[in-house]
C-alpha positions as CSV (number, residue, x, y, z in Angstrom):
1,M,12.4,7.8,20.0
2,R,10.8,7.3,23.1
3,R,10.1,3.5,24.5
4,L,6.7,1.4,23.9
5,F,5.8,-0.4,26.3
6,D,2.6,-3.2,25.9
7,F,1.2,-2.5,29.4
8,N,-1.6,-5.5,28.8
9,R,-3.5,-5.5,28.7
10,G,-22.9,-15.9,6.9
11,R,-23.4,-15.0,4.4
12,G,-23.7,-10.8,3.0
13,L,-26.2,-9.8,0.6
14,V,-25.0,-9.1,-2.9
15,S,-24.8,-5.1,-4.2
16,L,-25.9,-4.7,-7.1
17,L,-25.8,-1.4,-8.7
18,A,-25.8,0.0,-12.8
19,L,-24.7,3.3,-13.0
20,L,-23.3,4.7,-16.5
21,A,-19.9,6.4,-16.2
22,F,-18.7,8.3,-19.5
23,L,-14.9,8.2,-19.4
24,S,-13.3,10.5,-21.7
25,I,-9.3,11.1,-22.1
26,G,-7.6,13.7,-20.1
27,Q,-10.7,13.7,-17.9
28,A,-10.1,12.1,-14.2
29,T,-12.5,12.1,-11.6
30,G,-11.9,11.6,-8.5
31,S,-12.7,11.5,-4.7
32,I,-11.6,11.4,-1.0
33,S,-13.1,9.9,2.2
34,L,-12.9,11.5,5.4
35,L,-13.2,8.7,8.1
36,G,-16.9,9.2,9.9
37,S,-17.6,11.5,7.5
38,S,-19.2,12.3,4.0
39,S,-17.2,12.6,1.0
40,L,-15.7,14.9,-0.4
41,S,-15.7,15.0,-4.0
42,G,-13.7,16.7,-7.1
43,N,-13.6,17.2,-11.0
44,S,-10.3,17.9,-12.6
45,S,-9.8,17.9,-16.2
46,S,-5.9,17.4,-17.7
47,N,-4.3,17.1,-21.0
48,L,-1.8,14.1,-21.4
49,S,1.2,13.8,-23.3
50,S,2.4,10.7,-24.9
51,N,5.4,9.6,-25.8
52,L,6.0,5.6,-27.1
53,S,9.3,4.3,-27.0
54,S,9.7,0.7,-29.1
55,N,12.0,-1.7,-27.7
56,A,11.8,-5.4,-28.3
57,G,9.9,-7.8,-27.5
58,H,7.5,-4.5,-25.5
59,S,6.3,-1.0,-26.0
60,T,6.4,1.6,-23.2
61,F,3.8,4.2,-22.8
62,N,5.0,7.4,-20.6
63,F,2.2,9.7,-20.0
64,S,3.0,12.9,-18.1
65,K,0.2,14.9,-16.1
66,L,0.3,18.1,-17.0
67,A,-2.3,18.9,-14.7
68,T,-3.8,17.0,-12.1
69,A,-4.4,17.2,-8.3
70,K,-3.3,13.4,-8.2
71,V,0.6,13.4,-9.2
72,S,3.0,11.1,-7.1
73,T,6.4,10.7,-7.8
74,T,8.8,7.7,-7.6
75,V,11.3,8.2,-4.7
76,A,15.0,7.1,-4.7
77,G,15.6,3.7,-3.9
78,A,11.7,2.5,-4.4
79,I,12.2,-0.3,-6.6
80,P,8.8,-1.6,-8.2
81,T,8.5,-5.3,-9.2
82,Y,6.2,-7.9,-10.8
83,D,5.8,-11.4,-11.2
84,L,4.3,-12.6,-14.5
85,V,2.3,-16.3,-14.7
86,G,1.9,-18.5,-17.4
87,A,-0.8,-21.4,-17.7
88,N,1.5,-24.0,-16.9
89,G,2.8,-22.1,-13.8
90,G,6.1,-21.1,-15.4
91,I,7.0,-18.0,-13.0
92,Y,9.0,-14.8,-14.7
93,T,10.4,-12.2,-12.6
94,F,11.4,-8.7,-13.0
95,G,13.1,-5.9,-11.1
96,N,13.7,-7.0,-7.4
97,A,11.2,-9.5,-7.3
98,G,12.7,-13.1,-6.4
99,F,11.9,-16.3,-7.8
100,Y,10.9,-19.1,-5.2
101,G,9.8,-21.8,-7.4
102,S,7.2,-23.0,-9.8
103,T,4.8,-25.7,-11.6
104,G,6.6,-24.9,-14.8
105,N,8.0,-28.0,-15.0
106,I,5.4,-30.5,-13.2
107,T,2.2,-31.9,-14.9
108,L,-1.2,-29.8,-13.8
109,N,-4.6,-31.4,-13.2
110,K,-5.8,-27.7,-14.8
111,P,-4.5,-24.9,-15.5
112,I,-3.1,-21.9,-13.7
113,V,-5.6,-18.9,-14.3
114,G,-4.0,-16.2,-11.6
115,M,-2.0,-15.6,-9.0
116,A,-1.0,-13.3,-5.9
117,S,2.0,-11.8,-4.1
118,T,2.6,-11.9,-0.7
119,P,3.0,-8.4,1.9
120,D,6.3,-8.1,1.8
121,G,7.0,-9.8,-1.9
122,K,8.8,-12.8,-1.0
123,G,6.5,-15.8,-2.1
124,Y,3.4,-16.2,-4.2
125,W,0.3,-18.5,-4.7
126,L,-0.6,-19.9,-7.6
127,V,-4.0,-21.1,-8.0
128,A,-5.3,-23.0,-11.0
129,S,-9.0,-23.6,-12.6
130,D,-10.0,-26.3,-10.1
131,G,-9.3,-24.1,-7.2
132,G,-6.0,-26.1,-6.5
133,I,-3.2,-23.9,-5.0
134,F,0.7,-23.9,-4.8
135,T,2.7,-21.9,-2.5
136,F,6.2,-20.6,-3.0
137,G,8.4,-19.1,-0.5
138,D,6.8,-17.5,2.5
139,A,3.2,-18.2,1.3
140,T,1.4,-20.0,3.2
141,Y,-1.5,-23.0,2.1
142,Y,-4.2,-22.1,3.7
143,G,-6.5,-24.6,1.4
144,S,-7.8,-25.2,-1.9
145,T,-10.8,-26.3,-3.8
146,G,-9.0,-28.5,-5.8
147,N,-10.6,-31.9,-4.4
148,I,-14.2,-30.6,-4.9
149,T,-16.1,-30.2,-7.5
150,L,-16.9,-26.6,-8.2
151,N,-20.0,-25.5,-10.2
152,K,-18.0,-23.3,-12.4
153,P,-13.9,-22.8,-12.6
154,I,-11.6,-20.8,-10.4
155,V,-11.0,-17.3,-12.6
156,G,-9.0,-15.2,-10.2
157,M,-7.7,-15.0,-6.7
158,A,-7.0,-12.2,-3.9
159,A,-4.3,-12.2,-0.7
160,T,-5.2,-10.7,2.6
161,P,-3.6,-7.2,3.5
162,D,-1.9,-9.4,6.1
163,G,-0.8,-12.4,3.7
164,K,-2.6,-15.2,6.2
165,G,-5.1,-15.7,3.6
166,Y,-6.4,-15.6,-0.2
167,W,-10.0,-15.6,-1.8
168,L,-10.8,-17.4,-4.7
169,V,-13.7,-16.7,-7.3
170,A,-15.3,-18.7,-9.7
171,S,-16.7,-17.3,-13.1
172,D,-19.8,-17.7,-11.6
173,G,-18.7,-15.3,-8.6
174,G,-18.8,-18.1,-6.4
175,I,-16.2,-16.8,-3.4
176,F,-13.7,-19.3,-1.3
177,T,-12.7,-18.3,1.4
178,F,-9.3,-19.5,3.1
179,G,-6.7,-18.6,6.2
180,D,-8.4,-15.0,7.7
181,A,-9.9,-14.2,4.2
182,A,-13.9,-13.3,5.3
183,F,-16.7,-14.0,3.7
184,Y,-19.0,-10.9,2.5
185,G,-20.9,-12.2,-0.3
186,S,-21.1,-13.5,-3.5
187,T,-22.7,-13.9,-7.1
188,G,-23.0,-17.9,-6.7
189,N,-26.9,-18.0,-6.4
190,I,-27.7,-15.0,-8.8
191,A,-27.9,-15.1,-12.6
192,L,-25.2,-13.2,-14.5
193,N,-25.2,-11.7,-17.6
194,K,-21.4,-12.1,-18.4
195,P,-19.1,-14.3,-16.4
196,I,-16.9,-13.0,-13.7
197,V,-13.1,-12.4,-14.4
198,G,-11.7,-10.6,-11.8
199,M,-11.3,-9.8,-8.1
200,A,-9.3,-7.3,-5.9
201,A,-9.4,-6.9,-2.4
202,T,-9.7,-3.3,-0.4
203,P,-6.8,-2.3,1.3
204,D,-7.9,-3.7,5.0
205,G,-9.1,-6.7,3.6
206,K,-12.5,-6.5,5.1
207,G,-14.2,-6.1,1.2
208,Y,-13.9,-7.0,-2.3
209,W,-14.9,-6.4,-6.1
210,L,-15.8,-8.4,-8.5
211,V,-15.5,-7.4,-12.3
212,A,-17.5,-9.4,-15.4
213,S,-16.4,-9.5,-18.5
214,D,-19.3,-6.6,-19.7
215,G,-17.7,-4.5,-16.7
216,G,-20.1,-5.1,-14.4
217,I,-18.9,-4.1,-10.8
218,F,-20.3,-6.4,-7.9
219,T,-19.3,-4.9,-4.0
220,F,-19.0,-6.8,-1.3
221,G,-18.2,-5.9,2.8
222,D,-16.6,-2.0,2.3
223,A,-15.9,-2.0,-0.8
224,A,-17.1,1.2,-2.6
225,F,-19.2,1.1,-6.0
226,Y,-17.6,4.0,-8.0
227,G,-19.1,2.6,-11.3
228,S,-19.0,0.1,-14.3
229,T,-19.4,-0.6,-18.0
230,G,-22.2,-2.7,-17.1
231,N,-24.6,-1.0,-19.4
232,I,-22.7,0.3,-22.3
233,A,-21.1,-1.3,-25.4
234,L,-17.3,-2.1,-24.9
235,N,-15.2,-2.9,-28.6
236,K,-13.5,-5.5,-26.2
237,P,-14.4,-7.7,-23.0
238,I,-13.1,-6.6,-20.0
239,V,-10.2,-9.6,-18.5
240,G,-9.0,-7.9,-15.3
241,M,-9.6,-5.5,-12.6
242,A,-7.0,-3.7,-10.3
243,A,-7.5,-1.2,-7.3
244,T,-5.8,2.1,-6.5
245,P,-3.4,1.8,-3.0
246,D,-6.1,3.5,-0.8
247,G,-9.0,1.9,-2.3
248,K,-11.2,4.7,-3.2
249,G,-11.3,3.5,-6.8
250,Y,-10.3,1.2,-9.1
251,W,-9.1,0.4,-13.5
252,L,-11.1,-2.1,-15.7
253,V,-8.6,-3.5,-18.3
254,A,-10.1,-4.7,-21.3
255,S,-8.4,-7.0,-24.0
256,D,-7.5,-4.5,-26.5
257,G,-6.1,-2.7,-23.2
258,G,-8.6,-0.3,-23.5
259,I,-8.6,1.4,-19.8
260,F,-11.4,2.2,-17.7
261,T,-11.2,4.7,-14.6
262,F,-13.5,5.3,-11.6
263,G,-13.1,6.7,-8.3
264,D,-9.7,8.0,-7.7
265,A,-8.3,6.0,-10.0
266,V,-6.2,8.2,-12.7
267,F,-5.7,7.7,-16.6
268,Y,-2.2,7.2,-17.6
269,G,-3.2,5.6,-21.1
270,S,-4.1,2.6,-22.8
271,T,-3.6,0.3,-25.8
272,G,-7.0,0.2,-26.6
273,N,-6.2,2.7,-30.2
274,I,-3.2,0.7,-31.0
275,T,-3.3,-3.1,-32.8
276,L,-1.6,-5.6,-30.2
277,N,0.2,-8.8,-31.1
278,K,-1.5,-10.8,-28.5
279,P,-4.7,-9.4,-26.2
280,I,-3.8,-7.8,-22.6
281,V,-4.6,-10.8,-19.9
282,G,-4.6,-9.0,-17.0
283,M,-2.7,-5.8,-14.9
284,A,-1.6,-4.6,-11.9
285,A,-1.1,-1.4,-9.6
286,D,1.9,0.0,-8.6
287,P,1.8,1.3,-5.5
288,T,4.4,3.3,-5.3
289,T,3.7,5.7,-8.1
290,G,0.1,5.2,-8.8
291,G,0.7,4.0,-12.5
292,Y,-0.4,0.2,-13.9
293,W,1.2,-2.5,-15.8
294,L,-1.0,-4.0,-18.5
295,V,0.2,-7.6,-19.7
296,A,-0.2,-9.5,-22.9
297,S,-0.5,-13.2,-23.0
298,D,2.7,-13.4,-24.7
299,G,4.1,-11.8,-22.1
300,G,4.4,-8.4,-23.6
301,I,4.2,-5.7,-20.7
302,F,2.8,-1.8,-21.2
303,S,3.6,0.3,-18.6
304,F,2.0,3.7,-17.6
305,N,3.3,6.3,-15.3
306,A,4.9,3.0,-14.0
307,P,8.9,1.9,-14.7
308,Y,9.3,-0.6,-17.4
309,I,11.3,-3.6,-16.1
310,G,11.2,-6.3,-18.6
311,S,9.0,-8.1,-20.6
312,E,9.0,-11.6,-22.2
313,G,7.2,-9.9,-25.4
314,G,9.2,-11.3,-29.0
315,T,10.3,-14.8,-26.6
316,S,9.0,-18.1,-27.0
317,L,6.8,-19.1,-24.3
318,N,5.8,-22.6,-23.2
319,A,2.3,-21.4,-22.1
320,A,0.9,-18.5,-22.6
321,I,1.0,-15.6,-19.9
322,V,-2.2,-15.6,-17.7
323,G,-1.4,-12.9,-14.5
324,I,0.4,-10.1,-13.6
325,S,0.7,-9.8,-9.9
326,S,2.9,-6.5,-8.5
327,T,5.3,-7.6,-5.8
328,G,6.3,-3.4,-5.1
329,S,6.7,-3.8,-1.3
330,L,9.6,-1.7,-0.3
331,D,10.3,-4.1,2.6
332,P,14.1,-3.3,3.2
333,Y,14.7,-5.4,5.4
334,T,15.9,-9.7,5.2
335,T,14.2,-11.6,7.8
336,G,16.2,-12.1,11.3
337,A,18.3,-8.6,10.3
338,T,19.2,-6.6,13.6
339,G,20.0,-2.9,14.6
340,V,18.8,0.1,16.1
341,D,16.9,3.1,15.8
342,L,17.8,6.6,16.5
343,S,16.6,10.1,17.2
344,A,17.4,13.2,18.8
345,F,18.1,11.8,22.0
346,Q,21.4,10.9,20.8
347,C,22.3,14.1,18.9
348,V,25.0,16.4,20.3
349,G,24.0,20.0,20.4
350,S,21.8,21.8,18.6
351,T,23.2,23.1,15.5
352,P,21.8,21.6,11.9
353,G,24.4,19.0,10.9
354,G,25.6,18.1,13.9
355,P,27.4,15.2,14.9
356,S,25.7,11.8,16.8
357,A,27.1,11.2,20.3
358,L,27.5,7.1,18.6
359,A,30.8,6.4,17.3
360,S,29.7,2.9,15.7
361,V,26.2,0.9,15.9
362,P,25.6,-2.9,16.4
363,T,23.6,-3.9,13.2
364,T,23.3,-6.3,10.7
365,G,21.1,-4.1,8.5
366,V,18.8,-2.9,10.1
367,G,18.7,1.0,10.8
368,V,16.0,3.8,11.4
369,V,16.5,7.5,12.1
370,G,13.8,10.2,13.5
371,A,13.2,12.9,11.8
372,Y,11.7,15.4,14.4
373,F,9.6,14.9,17.7
374,D,7.0,16.9,19.3
375,S,8.0,19.3,22.4
376,D,5.3,21.2,21.4
377,P,4.4,23.3,25.4
378,Q,0.7,23.7,24.9
379,G,0.0,20.2,24.6
380,F,-1.4,19.2,20.9
381,G,-3.4,23.0,21.1
382,G,-0.1,24.5,19.4
383,T,0.7,25.5,15.7
384,L,2.5,23.4,13.5
385,S,5.7,25.6,13.7
386,N,6.6,25.2,17.7
387,A,5.3,22.0,17.9
388,M,7.4,19.8,15.6
389,T,11.5,19.9,16.7
390,T,13.5,18.8,14.1
391,N,16.2,16.0,14.9
392,P,19.3,18.2,14.3
393,C,21.8,14.8,13.5
394,L,19.3,13.7,11.0
395,A,22.1,13.6,8.7
396,S,25.1,12.2,10.5
397,E,22.8,9.4,12.5
398,V,21.4,8.3,8.7
399,S,25.5,8.5,7.4
400,L,26.3,6.5,10.8
401,L,23.6,3.9,10.1
402,K,24.5,3.8,6.6
403,N,28.8,3.4,7.1
404,E,27.8,1.1,9.3
405,G,26.0,-1.1,6.8
406,A,22.2,-0.5,7.6
407,T,19.5,0.0,5.1
408,V,17.8,3.4,6.8
409,S,14.4,4.4,7.3
410,L,12.8,7.0,8.9
411,F,10.3,7.9,11.4
412,A,8.2,10.6,12.4
413,P,5.3,11.3,15.7
414,L,2.3,12.3,15.3
415,W,-0.6,13.9,17.8
416,S,-4.2,15.1,17.3
417,A,-4.7,18.2,15.5
418,P,-4.5,21.5,17.3
419,S,-7.9,23.9,16.9
420,Q,-8.2,25.6,13.8
421,I,-8.1,29.0,15.9
422,V,-4.4,28.0,17.0
423,D,-3.2,27.0,13.4
424,P,-6.1,27.7,10.6
425,T,-2.9,27.3,8.2
426,N,-2.6,23.4,8.9
427,T,-5.9,22.5,9.6
428,L,-8.2,24.6,7.4
429,S,-6.6,23.9,4.3
430,G,-5.7,20.7,3.0
431,P,-5.3,18.1,0.6
432,E,-8.6,18.3,-1.0
433,A,-10.8,21.2,0.4
434,S,-10.9,23.8,2.7
435,C,-12.5,22.7,6.3
436,A,-15.4,24.5,7.9
437,A,-14.0,26.4,11.1
438,N,-16.5,24.6,13.3
439,V,-15.4,23.1,16.8
440,A,-18.7,21.0,17.0
441,N,-19.4,19.7,13.5
442,P,-17.4,15.9,13.5
443,S,-17.2,16.2,9.3
444,A,-15.7,20.0,10.4
445,I,-13.3,18.2,12.8
446,N,-12.5,14.9,10.7
447,C,-12.1,17.0,7.8
448,Q,-9.2,19.3,10.1
449,S,-7.9,16.2,11.9
450,Y,-6.8,14.7,7.8
451,N,-5.7,18.3,6.6
452,W,-3.3,18.0,10.1
453,G,-2.0,15.0,9.4
454,W,-1.4,15.3,5.9
455,N,0.3,19.3,6.2
456,L,2.5,17.5,9.8
457,M,4.0,14.7,7.8
458,S,4.6,17.1,4.6
459,A,6.7,19.4,6.7
460,G,8.5,16.1,8.2
461,V,9.4,15.1,4.4
462,A,10.6,18.8,3.4
463,W,12.6,18.5,6.5
464,A,14.4,15.2,5.8
465,N,14.4,16.5,1.9
466,S,16.2,20.0,3.2
467,Q,18.9,17.9,4.7
468,G,19.7,15.2,2.0
469,V,18.0,12.8,3.4
470,N,15.5,11.2,1.4
471,S,13.4,7.4,2.6
472,P,11.4,5.7,0.3
473,L,9.7,4.1,4.2
474,W,8.3,6.0,6.4
475,W,7.1,4.8,10.2
476,V,4.3,7.1,11.9
477,D,5.2,6.7,15.0
478,V,1.1,6.3,16.9
479,E,2.0,6.7,20.7
480,Y,1.0,8.7,24.3
481,G,4.1,10.4,24.8
482,T,3.4,13.0,27.0
483,P,-0.2,14.0,27.9
484,G,-2.4,15.6,25.7
485,L,-0.5,14.3,22.9
486,W,-3.7,12.7,21.6
487,G,-7.5,13.6,22.2
488,T,-10.3,11.0,23.0
489,N,-12.1,11.6,19.9
490,A,-10.8,8.3,17.9
491,I,-12.2,9.4,14.6
492,A,-10.8,12.9,14.6
493,N,-7.6,10.4,15.6
494,Q,-8.0,8.1,13.0
495,N,-8.1,10.7,10.3
496,V,-4.6,12.5,11.1
497,I,-3.4,9.1,10.9
498,A,-5.2,8.7,7.4
499,G,-4.1,12.3,6.6
500,A,-0.3,11.7,6.9
501,L,-0.3,8.2,4.9
502,A,-2.0,9.7,2.6
503,Y,0.7,12.3,2.1
504,L,3.0,9.9,1.8
505,A,1.2,7.5,-0.4
506,S,0.7,10.8,-2.7
507,T,4.4,11.5,-3.1
508,G,5.2,8.0,-3.8
509,H,6.8,6.8,-0.5
510,Q,6.1,3.2,1.6
511,S,4.3,4.2,4.7
512,G,4.4,1.9,8.2
513,I,3.0,2.6,11.8
514,Y,5.2,2.0,14.8
515,S,3.0,1.6,17.8
516,T,1.6,-1.7,20.1
517,A,-1.5,-3.0,20.1
518,Y,-2.6,-1.7,22.9
519,Q,-2.3,1.9,22.8
520,F,-3.1,2.4,18.7
521,H,-6.1,0.7,19.8
522,I,-6.9,3.0,22.2
523,I,-5.6,5.9,20.1
524,A,-7.0,4.8,16.3
525,G,-9.9,2.1,17.9
526,S,-10.4,-0.4,15.4
527,Y,-8.6,1.5,12.6
528,S,-6.9,-0.4,9.7
529,P,-5.3,1.1,7.2
530,G,-3.5,-2.2,6.1
531,V,0.0,-1.1,5.9
532,P,3.2,-2.6,7.7
533,T,3.9,-2.0,11.1
534,W,6.8,-2.0,13.5
535,I,5.7,-3.3,16.9
536,A,7.8,-1.5,20.1
537,G,7.6,-2.8,23.1
538,A,8.4,-7.0,21.7
539,S,9.8,-9.8,23.8
540,G,10.6,-11.6,21.2
541,S,10.0,-12.9,17.6
542,S,6.5,-14.4,18.3
543,Y,5.1,-10.9,17.7
544,C,5.9,-11.2,14.1
545,T,2.8,-13.6,14.1
546,D,1.3,-13.4,17.3
547,P,-2.4,-11.4,16.1
548,T,-3.2,-10.0,20.2
549,K,0.2,-8.1,19.5
550,Q,-0.7,-6.7,16.1
551,F,-2.5,-3.4,15.0
552,G,-3.5,-1.9,11.5
553,G,-4.4,-5.0,9.6
554,G,-0.6,-4.7,7.9
555,P,2.4,-7.4,7.8
556,V,5.1,-6.7,10.8
557,W,8.0,-5.7,9.4
558,L,10.2,-4.8,12.9
559,L,10.1,-5.4,16.2
560,Q,11.9,-3.2,18.8
561,T,13.1,-5.3,21.0
562,S,15.5,-4.5,23.2
563,Y,18.1,-1.7,24.4
564,V,21.7,-2.8,22.9
565,N,25.2,-1.3,23.2
566,A,26.4,1.0,20.9
567,S,30.1,3.1,21.3
568,G,30.0,6.4,22.2
569,V,32.1,9.1,20.4
570,N,34.2,8.6,23.9
571,G,34.3,4.9,23.7
572,S,32.3,4.5,26.8
573,P,28.9,2.1,25.2
574,R,25.9,3.7,25.6
575,Q,22.4,2.1,25.2
576,I,20.0,2.8,22.6
577,D,16.6,1.0,21.2
578,G,17.3,-2.7,19.5
579,D,15.3,-3.8,16.2
580,T,14.6,-7.0,14.7
581,A,13.2,-7.7,11.7
582,C,10.3,-10.1,10.9
């Protein structure tokens, strides 16, 4: 990888919308919004086949979409997980979720009503109905309402994308902000038809949705309204909601497990037509598969297009379950672990499967390998085929790092879209729509840029797979590099990045961005996708927490810190980039 250096460089109005959304099983409606352009919407009908498998204490429904434009696949190595919390603050962990503590053995002033996990899945917050906050693991305490008199009880919470703050919401829709959570509005001063029962934050943390027990939706900040059940008769009240990973849709869940989908949220099934032992009390989205879990008050788990990894159904609980939090972070690295990143520059020869120039690398667990690099002789005006040079040593470098004990992820660079005249295949055609062949229309340019990012990343993942290399985590490299790699149109550049991230999300991969704050802001402006970041040119661990060195709105997972010496095939030391996990 080329080494990067940092050159150094009130209150809102409530949005009350009432629209009727008719939902039918097997019908999925979706839309994808290109940054800086109008929305392109689509409609797809599909048949659903279901299979009910019963195990002690739980039932799992597996739904397979037979025809849909939005299919996501779980990648080997990706382990989505979840925590359940009881009214006494007892914590139940499943999958690779860590247990960091609970309030299950202490006397609380008020019952626990919800929880939220930190972005890296290494901690969580619990919130009581009086707004008292309890922190565990790497969750930081930023404040609470535990010592003030509230008009109405707290019913839920949501964490900011970087984990440095959180919102609390009361049943009257009053919002309380702590840490870097910003206030965008509330319903605390208006009369509601039904009480608020939950909330969800947008991926960039610049907005949130509130949902009432009748399914009425209230949007604030950059949270978009995609529909509600506020004006239709429900069989059972709504008890919770979850947003899709890209924030362009949401699910609502009723106490009978009925699911209502809006925006790009896909319907994978529900428990609305079966008799439950106990009512559903919450839901969580699986960021890997795009599916979701429902949890009942007895801890029974119902999974839809999401892996079943355990439940408390059928066991005796001291207190009823009141919530679920997905800890599906794919951060594979332990804080403080070190290692290296490799690329084609450490490759010997140009034959696919060729050997690395290195015999061994120093690592305590971190490893990243570049799948391809940019070598377009025409700047960013060439085609995908002549612009992307693959790393012939990809498989051998991955093997080298794994043999040395590293957990390996992959990286790949991005750059501005070429003219549609030069490469119409990869600019005019893409995942959601055909773009207009127009170089003067901003919407057309944004559409072409989005397609280019999607197709470029698709080609990179396909190359890696062809070499037998699969990684649950991909880093997109956003840097200047050679002159002309990125154009000056920040909105178009944002769409290139958004397209690449969307492709990775659609295939079940965790994504992150490699850059510096200086270069990322020049290339993409204030774009904040909220994905993990890998900061280049870092001079120390302070970059893990210094907001002036960060970008993109997501948590910092890796720092590229300094050169380290590795053993070459001839025994001589070779300098390569070193990395440290935050």
